[in-house]
Phi, psi and omega in degrees: 000136179275126178302329179286332181232093182295341182273354182291154178257152179265134181279155176297330182285347180276134187258146180293149181243129180252135171263118186245137179289137176292142177273140175284168180289337184270004182283146181236133177289147177297139180281156174292152183300329175299310181296326182291322174297320179294325179290325180294327184279344179286120185295144175293144178287148187293147180290156177293139179287147179288148181291157181298143172292134182288154176237164173115190181294340179253019185296337181280350180278154178304142186228026184288157179276162176099202189302319180299327180295314176300321173303312179297321181294318177298321179293320176298319184294320180294317180294320178294314179299317174304313182298324176292325179294318179294317182300316178302312180296322178299311179300322184289317176299326182286317177293324179045070181293349178267000181298319178304311182299314181299317181297314183298319180293328181283335183265357177276120184293146176288135178226149173261000179274130180295148176307316183293329178294314184293321180294323180298318191251336186237004180056035178202140180280331181239126182290125178247010176210100185296338183284340182252302185251006179293167178299321185264359180283154181241080184300327180258006179051052180252003182089007176240128173289164184307312180297321175300317178296317176301319178297313186280356183063031181255172184267128178287352180241013175226120182299326189231085184302313185273354173074028179267002181091358181244137178295143183311311182294329179289324179293319182283319187267332192244305188265349174066018178268172181273118182291353181253002181238123177291326181238093174289331171280103186272013174296150176299321181301325183286321179290317181299325183257011179054041169283079181290175181294320176301317179298311178299320183287324175302322182276004179086012177258156184256112183295341179281343178229083190306131180077000178250150180287159176296129179278170176301322181292317177298324179292316180302315178299311184297316177300316180296318184282332170293331179290333184271312185269335189063154177276156182230161175282145014268007179311307185307314178294317186295315185272352179067037182250161175276143178295137178278119183233139176294150175292148181299140177291140182289139181303145182290136179298145178229167176237131177248138184252129177240127179263151178245114186210134179054044180059033181214149177268133182223105008272161183281342178222131175233151175241130185223175174255160173309130177099348176284167181232158179234135180239129177254129181242121184274112178256002180274159173282339180264165182278149175227153185219109187275133179205156180283145176297165351275167180267138003256013186279326176063046188253002183292321180220088179310135175098341184274082182197133178261179168271173173297130182252123176284176176304137178069005174272165187228154172226130180243139177221132179262121182272119180247008182226128179295153178144176177251127189239116173271154182213172183203173173268113184300327182278342178211086188301345179286346177268113186230155179205174185218141177241119173261126181241126180253000000 
């Protein structure tokens, strides 16, 4: 039949045409009944055995084969390496190899003196004796500390760097001359006649004002600074002066007590210094009267005499004159004592 003409008839000579659906590659043709029965009779293969379960400290971790297993192994290696690093750091901190250097640095005094300067004068770059090479030390006893010597460019091991007869410290602190100049007076006549600073000062001339005598103001300034800083060698020898030393301090005044008891003095003799005092304390029920010898005039040491002392009353006398002074009880002359004043 013609699709365009539904009323047309098909002739016997025309063969029928069948339209068949295309088969996919995965299509399997149905098996014959005999083949299906044979397949059902064939036994199934046994399942593969499971891998052995791991044992040990890591038995709980995943143990699959393949990429996950290698991932776990790398993780364990990283953890182990980190543990080793931490352990090494702990050991290093406990041993503290830097502690010795830290202690040495802490014990090294801070200095303002350059290493090259210390090496030049003390043969060491680091001072190991603060009393000799420390900043405040005066190694040559010239009145200048080491740091002051460095500032003045003078030698810390030579009292008189310029050789003018004056100690470096005395030039800086007292005379105000240059400790690095032998002739502060730079006139030719001073150099030709060797009028050093020490020579001029000894002769009464002022190196700061060439050819002129020391003024009263300069003398007063020198005296005031000498009292503060004191003179040092070789200044003392050059000028022929005596070292200035403060007078000894007067001993502190003291007081000695003598008791009068049972008609006796205790102690009967005392030794004191000029300016000391003696106090007499009456412990008897009867009266006593302390007075200087001789009895009854009491003229050996005028003023040394008490009033009548009742029980528990006292009398004090300050001795201002050296000597041995005898005294007695005016009311009972047989009671006698001695005060030795030095």
